[in-house]
C-alpha positions as CSV (number, residue, x, y, z in Angstrom):
1,M,77.6,-18.8,30.0
2,I,73.8,-18.5,31.1
3,R,71.5,-18.6,28.1
4,F,68.2,-16.5,28.5
5,T,64.9,-18.2,27.4
6,T,62.2,-16.1,25.9
7,L,60.4,-16.1,29.3
8,D,63.7,-14.8,30.9
9,W,63.8,-11.9,28.5
10,I,60.2,-11.0,29.2
11,A,60.8,-11.2,33.0
12,T,64.0,-8.9,32.4
13,V,62.2,-6.3,30.6
14,L,59.4,-6.2,33.1
15,L,61.8,-5.9,35.9
16,I,63.6,-3.1,34.1
17,I,60.2,-1.4,33.6
18,G,59.4,-1.9,37.2
19,G,62.7,-0.7,38.5
20,L,62.6,2.5,36.3
21,N,59.0,3.3,37.5
22,W,60.2,2.9,41.2
23,G,63.1,5.1,40.5
24,L,60.7,7.8,39.0
25,I,58.5,7.5,42.0
26,G,61.5,7.8,44.5
27,F,63.2,10.7,42.6
28,F,60.3,12.7,41.4
29,S,57.2,11.3,43.0
30,F,56.0,10.3,39.4
31,D,54.2,7.1,38.6
32,L,54.8,6.6,35.0
33,V,52.6,3.5,34.8
34,A,49.7,5.1,36.6
35,A,50.3,8.3,34.4
36,I,49.9,6.2,31.2
37,F,47.1,3.7,32.3
38,G,45.3,5.7,35.1
39,E,45.3,5.3,38.8
40,M,44.6,1.6,39.7
41,T,42.9,0.7,36.5
42,F,42.7,-2.9,35.3
43,M,45.8,-2.2,33.1
44,T,47.8,-0.5,35.8
45,R,47.2,-3.4,38.2
46,L,48.0,-5.9,35.5
47,I,51.4,-4.2,34.9
48,Y,52.2,-4.2,38.5
49,D,51.1,-7.9,38.9
50,L,53.3,-8.9,36.0
51,V,56.3,-7.0,37.4
52,G,55.8,-8.8,40.9
53,V,55.4,-12.2,39.1
54,S,58.5,-11.7,37.0
55,A,60.5,-10.9,40.3
56,I,59.3,-14.2,41.8
57,Y,60.1,-15.9,38.5
58,F,63.6,-14.4,38.4
59,I,64.3,-15.2,42.1
60,V,63.3,-18.9,41.6
61,S,65.2,-19.0,38.2
62,L,68.5,-17.7,39.7
63,A,68.2,-20.0,42.8
64,S,67.7,-23.0,40.5
65,R,70.5,-22.1,38.2
66,G,72.7,-21.5,41.1
67,S,72.2,-24.9,42.6
68,T,72.9,-26.7,39.4
69,D,76.4,-25.3,38.9
């Protein structure tokens, strides 16, 4: 069984937020992050950046866990 660290949980939550936001954009042309924080404000860009970094972290994490089994 894979045990999640605190960083794993943070990355997972951010990826879920990003996935839901992309779903809203795709289905309804509604960007929830931009609606809450404004169009390309510092906070909006920070959220997008954190989601992107989380995706990279998750890819590296999955790759390293897969190679140790």
